[in-house]
N, C-alpha and C positions, 0 to 999 in steps of 0.2 A: 722607779718609773721606767717603763719601756718606751723606746722611741722607734718609730718605723723608719727603716733604711732600706736601701737597695744595694745589692752586691751582684757581681757577675761571677759565676762559677761554671766550670766545664760540665757538660752533660754527663760525662763518665763519673765525675765526683758526685753529682746529684743522684745518679742511679745507684751508686754505691751507698750513699747515705740512706736512700729509701730502702735498699735491701737489708742493710745491717742495723739500722737504728731501732731502738725500743722506745724512743721518745714519741711524744704525741705528734710532733711535727718537726720539720726541718729547722725552724727557728730555734726550738728548744735544744735540738742536737747541736747546732752550730754555736749557740751561746755556751752550752756546757763544754764543748771542745775548746772554745777560746779561753774560758776561765781556767781550764786545766792547763792549757798552754802557757798562759800568763803565770800560773802558780809554778810551773816548771822553770820559767825564766827567773822568777824571784828566788826559787831554791838554788838555782845555779849561781846567781849573784851572791847569795848567802854563803854558799860553799866556797866560792872564790875568796870572799872576805875571810872566812875561817881559815882557809889554807894560807893566806897571806899572814894572818896572825900566828899560826902555828910555825910557819917558816921563820918569821922574825924572832920567835921565842925558842927555836929548835935547840940551840945549845943548852939553854936552861932546862928544857923539857927532857933532853937526853941525859943530862946530869942527874936530874930527879929520878929518871927511870933506872939508871945505873945504881943509884943509891938504894932504891926499893929492891932491886934484884939482889943486892949484896946481903939483904936480910933473909933471903930464901935459904932453907935448909936442903942440902942435897939428900936425895932419896937413895 
């Protein structure tokens, strides 16, 4: 369900939206842009969690990688 709201944007931004958008209207463009921005924030949060997990397990993961590499045949 959509809810009508009011926001204040610079004239330059509105002109750029009007020039660049392929959306039906500004509201569709702004909604799409905000959803994409939120998705990026969520991805960044997930990446930070993943890096923390990797860093906590780095000794084990490096040991596993060294073990796997020891099975490689030299060419």
